[in-house]
C-alpha positions in Angstrom: 145.5 -72.1 149.5 145.9 -71.3 153.2 144.5 -68.3 155.0 145.9 -66.7 158.2 144.9 -63.7 160.3 147.3 -61.6 162.4 145.4 -60.3 165.4 146.8 -58.2 168.3 146.3 -59.7 171.8 146.3 -56.3 173.4 145.2 -52.8 172.6 147.5 -50.5 170.7 150.0 -48.7 172.9 150.7 -45.0 172.3 154.0 -43.1 172.2 153.7 -39.5 173.3 155.6 -36.8 175.2 154.8 -37.1 178.9 154.8 -33.8 180.8 155.9 -35.5 184.0 158.6 -37.7 182.5 159.9 -34.9 180.3 160.2 -37.0 177.2 158.5 -39.6 175.0 156.9 -42.4 177.0 154.8 -45.4 176.4 151.1 -45.1 177.3 148.8 -48.1 177.7 145.1 -48.7 177.7 143.6 -48.6 181.2 140.3 -50.2 180.0 138.5 -47.3 181.5 136.3 -44.6 179.9 135.6 -41.0 180.8 132.1 -39.9 179.9 131.0 -36.2 180.1 127.4 -35.2 179.7 126.6 -31.7 178.3 122.8 -31.4 178.1 121.6 -34.1 175.7 125.0 -34.6 174.2 128.0 -36.6 175.5 131.7 -36.8 175.1 133.5 -40.1 175.5 137.2 -40.7 175.9 139.3 -43.9 176.4 141.8 -43.3 179.1 145.5 -44.1 178.5 148.2 -44.0 181.1 152.0 -43.5 181.1 153.6 -46.7 182.0 156.3 -44.9 184.0 154.5 -42.2 186.0 150.8 -42.9 185.5 150.1 -39.6 183.8 146.8 -40.0 181.9 145.9 -39.1 178.3 142.3 -39.2 177.1 141.8 -40.6 173.6 138.6 -39.1 172.1 136.0 -41.7 171.0 133.0 -39.5 170.6 132.4 -35.7 170.7 129.1 -34.0 171.1 126.9 -37.0 170.3 123.5 -38.0 171.6 123.6 -41.1 173.7 120.5 -42.4 171.8 122.6 -42.3 168.6 125.1 -44.8 169.9 124.7 -48.6 169.1 122.4 -50.4 171.5 124.0 -51.0 174.9 127.2 -49.0 174.1 126.5 -46.1 176.4 126.0 -48.4 179.3 129.2 -50.2 178.4 131.1 -46.9 178.6 129.6 -46.1 182.0 130.6 -49.5 183.5 134.1 -49.5 181.9 133.3 -52.6 179.9 136.7 -54.4 179.1 135.6 -55.8 175.8 134.4 -52.4 174.6 137.7 -50.8 175.7 139.6 -53.6 173.9 137.5 -52.9 170.7 138.3 -49.2 170.7 141.9 -49.9 171.7 142.4 -51.7 168.4 140.3 -49.4 166.2 143.0 -47.7 164.1 140.8 -44.8 162.9 140.4 -43.6 166.5 144.2 -43.2 166.8 144.4 -41.5 163.4 141.7 -39.0 164.3 143.5 -38.2 167.6 146.8 -37.9 165.8 148.1 -40.5 168.3 151.3 -42.3 167.5 150.8 -46.1 167.8 153.6 -48.1 169.3 153.6 -50.9 166.7 156.9 -52.4 167.9 155.6 -53.8 171.2 152.2 -55.3 170.3 151.8 -59.0 171.2 149.9 -60.8 168.5 148.6 -64.2 167.5 148.3 -65.9 164.1 144.9 -67.5 163.6 144.4 -70.2 160.8 141.3 -69.4 158.8 139.0 -71.4 156.6 139.1 -71.0 152.8 136.3 -68.4 153.0 138.4 -66.3 155.4 136.5 -67.3 158.6 138.2 -68.7 161.7 138.5 -72.5 161.7 136.3 -74.3 164.2 138.3 -75.7 167.1 141.5 -74.0 165.9 143.8 -72.9 168.7 144.9 -69.3 168.2 148.5 -68.6 167.9 149.4 -72.0 166.4 150.3 -72.2 162.7 148.9 -74.8 160.4 151.3 -77.6 159.5 152.4 -76.9 155.9 154.1 -80.3 155.5 157.5 -78.7 154.8 160.8 -79.1 156.6 164.2 -77.3 156.0 165.8 -80.7 155.3 163.9 -80.9 152.0 165.4 -77.7 150.5 167.5 -79.5 147.9 164.7 -81.7 146.6 162.7 -79.0 144.8 163.1 -78.9 141.0 161.3 -76.4 138.8 159.9 -79.1 136.6 158.3 -81.1 139.5 156.7 -78.4 141.6 153.5 -76.5 141.9 152.6 -73.3 143.5 150.7 -72.8 146.7 149.4 -69.4 147.9 149.4 -68.5 151.6 147.2 -65.5 152.3 148.1 -63.5 155.3 145.6 -60.8 156.5 146.9 -58.0 158.7 143.8 -55.7 159.1 145.2 -54.1 162.3 148.3 -52.9 160.5 150.8 -54.5 162.8 154.4 -53.9 161.7 155.7 -57.4 161.3 158.2 -58.8 158.8 156.7 -61.5 156.5 159.6 -63.9 157.2 158.8 -63.7 160.9 155.1 -64.5 160.2 156.1 -67.4 158.0 158.4 -68.8 160.6 155.5 -69.0 163.0 153.1 -70.4 160.5 155.6 -73.1 159.3 157.0 -73.6 162.8 160.6 -73.4 161.7 163.3 -70.8 162.5 163.5 -67.4 160.8 166.9 -68.3 159.4 165.4 -71.3 157.7 162.6 -69.2 156.3 165.0 -66.6 155.0 166.9 -69.4 153.2 163.6 -70.4 151.6 163.1 -66.9 150.3 166.7 -66.7 149.1 166.3 -69.9 147.1 163.0 -68.8 145.6 161.0 -71.5 147.3 159.1 -68.8 149.1 158.3 -65.4 147.5 156.4 -62.3 148.5 156.1 -58.8 147.0 156.9 -57.1 150.3 159.1 -57.5 153.3 156.7 -56.2 155.9 153.1 -57.5 156.1 150.5 -55.2 154.7 146.8 -55.5 155.3 146.6 -58.3 152.6 149.6 -60.4 151.7 150.2 -63.3 149.3 153.2 -65.6 150.0 153.8 -68.0 147.2 155.4 -71.4 148.0 156.9 -73.8 145.6 155.6 -77.2 146.5 157.0 -80.5 145.5 154.8 -82.6 143.2 153.2 -85.4 145.3 154.1 -88.0 142.7 157.8 -87.2 143.0 158.1 -87.4 146.8 160.6 -89.9 148.1 
């Protein structure tokens, strides 16, 4: 059994109507926060910006909260526009849902990270490189039902990126998407869904080791 994690390399982008562009535009994370103090309570926003005209949109992170109620060091991170903190909130889907912000799922660059059997990242693994599954398209005709076993490939997509399973498998197996589609058509690969959900199981028919040429 193999495990993989799909992880965005950048914050979610937002699609929203821009008052200056007079239409729907793409907004990106500026990695900057706006903090407003009102007595002992604060409001915190993550600032997004239209890619075309630089119009800004404030994504609400906290409303009317005491600074002392925040996790240790987070208030200071907001004040200094800490990039890691901005990246964290720029990928926290619940924030976008609470703001009714439309995420631009189509343009999010991502990486596929091989994980250990317990779901943790492999030590020394280079992100974005799929594990070699010891399979090549040339071997398509050598699989027989009586001489095969099943292998499960677990794909985790906790950030909800909209990616087709065949595209993910092409990157994992390091072959073309057309070759992967052929594997699905032949039943060598199978999955219950076409697009990756938060947790996906891809089943692969694997040739019995004792019957390899």
